[in-house]
N, C-alpha and C positions, 0 to 999 in steps of 0.2 A: 275193873275195867271201866266202870263208870267214872272213876277218878281219872283214869287216863284220858277218856273222852273229854272230860271237863277240863283237864290241863291243856290238852290239844286245842280245845275250843278257845280257851283264854289266850293261848299262844297265837292262834290264828287271828283273833281279835286285835291283840297287840301288834302283830305284824301289819295288819291292815291299817291301824291307826298310825303306825310308823311310817308307812309309805304315803299315807294321805297328808300327813302334816308337812313333809317336805314339799309335796306337790302343791299344797295350798300356799306354802311360803314362797314357792317359785312363782305361782300365779300372782301373788301380792307384789313380789319384786318386779315382775314383768309390768304389772299395772303402774307401779311407781315409776318405772323408767318411761312408760308411755305417757304419763301425765306431763312431764316437763316438755316432751316433744310436742304434745298437743297444745300446751300453753304457748310454746314458741311459735307454732304454726298460727294459733289464733292471734298472737301479738303481731306477727308478720302480716296476716290478713287485714287486721285493724289498721296497721301502719300504712299499707298499700291503699286502703280505702280512704284514709285521712289525706294521703298524698294526692290521690285523684280529686278529692273534694277541694283541696288547697289549689290545685292546678286549675280546676273548673272555676273556682272563685276568682283566681288571679286573671283568668281569661275573661270572665264576665266584667271585672273591673277595668281591664284594658279596653274592652269593647265600649263600656260606658264612657271612659275618658275620651275615646276616639269619637264617639257620638257627640259628646259635648264640645269637642274641639271643632267639629265639622260645622261649617256655617249652614244655617237652614236655608232652604230655597228662597224664603222671603228675604232673609238677610242678604243672600247672594244677589237677588234681583235688585234690592234697594241699593246695594253698593255698585252693581253694574250700571244702574241708571245714574248718569252724571246728574247731580242735583243742581238745580238752578234756583234763581231768586226772581220774584216778580217785583218790578220797581213799585214803590208806594203809590205813586199817582195812578199807575195802570191798575194796581190792585184795588184801589178805592173805586175806580170806574167800572170794573167788571166783576169784582168778587165780593164776598161778604154775605151777610144774612139777607140783604135786600136783592141779591142776584141769584135767584134759584133757577135750577135747570134739571133736566133728567138725563141720565147717562144713556139709557136705552140699551145699547150693546157695546160692551168694551171690545177693543181690538187686541188680539193676541200678537205680541211681538217677542220673539225668542222665548216662547212659552210663558210669558208674563202678560197679564192683562193691563191694558192702558186705555185711557180715554182722553178725548180732546175737548177743551172748553176755553173760551176767551183767548184763543190764539196760542194756547200752550198745551202741551201733552203732559199727562200725569200718570204716574205709576203707583201701584198700591204697595205700601210697605207692610200692611197687615192683610189678612184674609177678609173677604167680604163677610159681613156678619149674617148669621142665621136670622131669618125673618125679614131681611131687607130685600128690596126688589130694585132692579135697575130702572124701573119706572117710577120709583119713589122720588119726590122732589128732594133735591140736595143743594148744598152750597158749600163753597170753599172758604175757610177762614184761616187766619194766621195766628197761632196761639203758642206762646212761650218758645218762639224760635222755629216753629215748624208748621207746615201746612196740614190741614185736616179737612176731611170730608164729613160734613154734618147733615143731618136731616131733621126737619121740624116734625116728621112723623115719628122719629125715634130719638126723643130728647135725651141728652146725657151720654150718647154714644158717639165717639169720634173715631174715624178711620184715618190712620196716618198715611199720607200720600207724599210723593216727591214730584217736583217739577222736573221733567225729563228734558234734557238738552240734546 
């Protein structure tokens, strides 16, 4: 009887191993099938992310090009102000280093600051420099084909200006 119990025990063990092995193989097969699906989903997700980044980058590039193409407010103001020229004899009589003045308060015309001196209106083609005051002494000079506002208080700095007609 002991032998019979031993044989039955061994048979039960073999039958258990026999059913476990196919179940384990089935699990492995199921996992192997799931892996390609997971990889495909991961690849699809990565591709979608890359497309979003590409679209975002293209959008940023378009905005940058549009920004560069837009004229700045200063450029617009300078081009809207019809530029004039001061005759040489008049320039020598009223302008240059020896003819200093103070702007005091510029006048806003169409959102752009202007000032008047020597019978002419002038518009700024550049922003007013930090540290300069409208009460600083200034003069207008003609350098390399353009008019500039200069100040003895701030040597070396020139503000591009236009004669407004």
